[in-house]
N, C-alpha and C positions, 0 to 999 in steps of 0.2 A: 600757428601757436596752439599748443595743446595744454589743457588745464583740466584736471579731473577732480571732482568733488563729490562726495557721497551725501545725498540728502536722505535722511531717515524719517520715516513716517511713524505712525502709531505702532505700538507693540503688536507682534504677530499673534494670532489667536493661539490660546493654550492648546497643546496636543490633547487629543481625545484619550480617555482612560483606556488602558490596555485591554480591558475586558470588552470594550465596545467595538463591534465589528466596523471595519472601515468600508465605506461605500466604494463600489468599483470606480476606478478612475480618480478617486479623491486625491491620491498621492501625486497625480499629475495635473491637478487643477491649476489653472493659470491665475496669477503668477506664483510659482513655487520657489523662485529664486530672485535675486536682485536683477533689475533690468537696466540697460544702458540707454541714456537719452543723449544723442549726439546733436550739437548745435554748431552751425557754420559761422559763428561769430566769436570775436574776442570776448574774454570774460567780462570786461567792463562795458560792453556795448549795451545800449538800452534794450534792444531786442533780446539780448541774453538775460537781462534782468527779468523781463516778463516770462521768458521760457523757464527760468529757474523757479519762479513763483508757481507756474503751472506744474512743474515737476514735483515740487514740494507737496502740492495739493494731491496729485495723483499718488504719490508715495503714501500719504495718509489714507487715501481712499482704498488702495489696493493692498496695504499691509506689507509691502516690500520696499526696500530702499531703491531709489533711482540714482544711478551713478551718472552725473551730468558731465559730459566731456565736450569742451570747447575746441573745435577744429576749424580755425579760420583759414582763408586763403583761396585763391583761384575762383573767386565769385561763388564760393560755397561748394565747388565741384570736388574738392578733396574730401570733405565730409560726406557729400552725396555719394561718391564712389565707394567710400568705406561702408556706408549703410547698405547700399544696393547690393553689395557683394557679401553681406552678412547672412547668417542663417535666417530663414523666414519663420521664426518661432516666437516672435513677439518680445524677445529679450534684447533686441537692438532696434531702437526707434529713432526717428529723425524729426527735428522741429526747426525747419527752415523758414525763411521769409519767402514772399512770393517770387522775387527775382531769381532765387536759387532754382525754383522749379519751372519757371516760365521764360526766363531770359537767358541765363547762363548756358543751358543746353544748346541753344542756337549759336552761341559764340565759341563754344568749346566742344565741338562735335566729336573730337577724338576721345573724349572721356567716355563715350558710349552711353551717357546718362540721358534719359528722356522721361517724360511724365509717366510712361507705363513701367518705369523701373520701380515704382512705388505703389503701395496699397494705401489709398486715402483713408484716414481715420476721422479727422474733424478739424475745424478751425479753432483758433485760440484768441486772436486779437486782430485789430485793424487800426489804421490811422491814415489820414490824408497827408499830403505834402503841402507845405506852405511856400509860396513864392515870396522871397525876401530880397531886399536891397539894403545896402549900407544906409544908415540914417542920414548921412551927409550926401547921399545921392540926389541928383536933381529930379529923379523920378518919384513923384508923389502918388501916382496911381498906375493901374494896369494900362490905362489909355496912354499915359506918358511913355511907358515902355514900348508899346506898339509904335507910337509916333516916332520915337527916337530911333528905334531899330530900322524903320523905313527911310529915315533921312540921314542918319549918321553914316559916314563912310565906313564900310566894313561891318556895319550892324553893331550889335552888342555881344558881349561875352557872357557865358554862363558856366558856373563851376559844377563839378560833380565829384563824388568820391572815387570815380574811376570809370573806365570804359565798360559799358554794358550794365551799369548799375541803374536802378529805377530812376534816380534823379537825372541821369544822362538821357535816358530814353524819353522821359517826360519833357525835357528841354527840347529834344529833337521833334517831339510831337507838337510842342508849342510853335516851333519854327514852321512846321508843315501846315498846321491848322490856321495860324494867323498870317501865313505868307510873309514872314519876316526873316531876314538873315541873322542867324545867331551862330557864334563861334564857340564850340565846346572846349573847355579847359579841364582836363581830367587830372585828378590828384590821387595819391595813394592813401585814401581814407578821407573821412569827413572832416576831421580836425584841421588839416592843412587847407582844405577847401574853404572852410568857414573862416579861418584866420585871414586868408587872402581877400575874402569878401569884406571882412571888417577893416582890412587895410586899404580897401579901395582898388585892389588889383584886378578884380573882376566885377562885372555889373550885376549879375543875377545868380540866384541859387535856390533850387527847390530842396527843402529839407523837412525832416520829421519834426512835428511840434515839440516833442520832448527834448530834442537836442538844442533848440534855439529859444526855449522859454525864457531863460535868464537874460539873454541878450535883448529879447523883445521887451521884457519888463524894465530893463535898464536903459532902454531907449537907444541902443546901439544898432538895432535893425528895425526896418520898416516892413510890415507884411502887406502885400498887395493883393494876394488871391490865395484861395485854398482849393485843392483839387477834389475835395469830398463832395458828396451829394447834397450836403447841407452845411450851413455856416457853423463854425465851431463856437461852443459856449464861451470859451476863453478869448475868442477873437470875433465878437458879434458884429463888428463893423467892417469886417473883411469879407468881400463877396466871394462866392464860389465861381469857378471858371465857367460853369453853365450859365450863371447870371450874366457873365461878361461876354456871352455869345460863343463860347467854345466848349460845347458839351462833350466833344470827343476827347477832351483833355481830362475829363473826370476820372479819378483814380483813387482807390483806397488800397494802400499796401496792407498786407496781412501776413500773419504767421499761422502755420498749420502743423498738425501732427500726422506723420505718415510712417509706414513700415515698409520693409522690403517686399517687392511683389511676390505673391504666393503665400503670404501670411494667412493662416487659417481664418475663414470668415467668422468663426465663433470668437476668436481672439480680437479681431477688428471690431466686432459688435460690442464686446465687453469693454474694450478701451474707449470706444466712442461714447457708450452710456456713461462711463465714469467721467470722461472729459466734459461731456455735456453738463453734468451736474456741477462740476467745478466752474466752468465758464459762466454758468447762469447763477452762481452764488453771489450774494451781496458782498461777501468778503473779497472775492476775486475782483468784482467790478470796482470796488473802492480802491484796491491796490493798483489796478490798471489806470483808472481815471486820474489818480494822483500823479501818475507818470506820463500822462498825455496820450494814453491808449484807450481804445474802447473794446470791451469783450465782443467776440464774434463767434456765434455757435452755428455751424453748418454740418449737415450730415455727410457721410462719405460720398454719397451720390452728388450732392450739391458741391462739395469740394472738388470732385473730379471734373465737374462741369466748369467750375471757376478756373481750374488749372488749364484745361483745354482751350477755353475761350481766350484767356490772357496769353497763352502760348501762341495762339494764332495771331492775336493782335500785335505782339512784340515781334514775331517773325516777319511780319509785313513791314514794320518800321525799320527793323534791322536791314532788310533787303533794300527798301527804298532809299534809306540814308547811307547805304553801303558801309555799315558799321562792322568793324572787325576787331577781334580781341588783340590786346597789346602783345 
């Protein structure tokens, strides 16, 4: 799905008087034209909403419009390929989630995309996943899930938005770490997965808080665990997976800004500096927290380390569980 929208920031600085000498290189100062921000999500996706807020803030900070382009599909590889093959001039940027950079390349090797295809700029947001069951489910706690999976014929089933998505691999990790049989049921997107959970067609589902807040508040879902490093303020009584004895299940999904590999270091440095200001602003934090996300500010070096570490982690799970793309 492609959707293009122009986000305009503040007015560009007024041109210098003709009599004033122009400093060398001023005409080429970055950014001197609109930049494109490619997102690997559908326009209505919660992650796309967060990315749009970030793009709007960067547009204001840099004085140039950011053209936001939603290019969903193939686990983000369509968008990733488009950006990786774009000129490395800072005018085509990519704002994917963690799975696009750390999972999809292992499942779609023919794309040629890998972490080194991009120049890390900085992180934007993060969120844990929540393990939920239907409110009519007999499983009242995480311990109930473990016990049932060990004793029920065939184990339990867990839903995901599709093969190779973060919820899928987290479910596979749960099966491995807890030593329980779980059957993956992949869907074409989060909405049908959630609908079948609500209908009682599957037993478990790992999902982002923002997506299931209304169902939790309405009492249609029951939260049993969160994958974050700490309990969520909105779910204070729900333990972390580490508290439950499965520290290797700890995970914070994140979104980050990257550029094509080879983008000049000066442009990367400038973009990171502006992004860091945006992510650490009170306004940005308020907008994200209201939507179930937390701001996350990491340097290019820290982001590169995160990508490499998680890429190694998921490559192992994919190999051990013999996961292949549809």
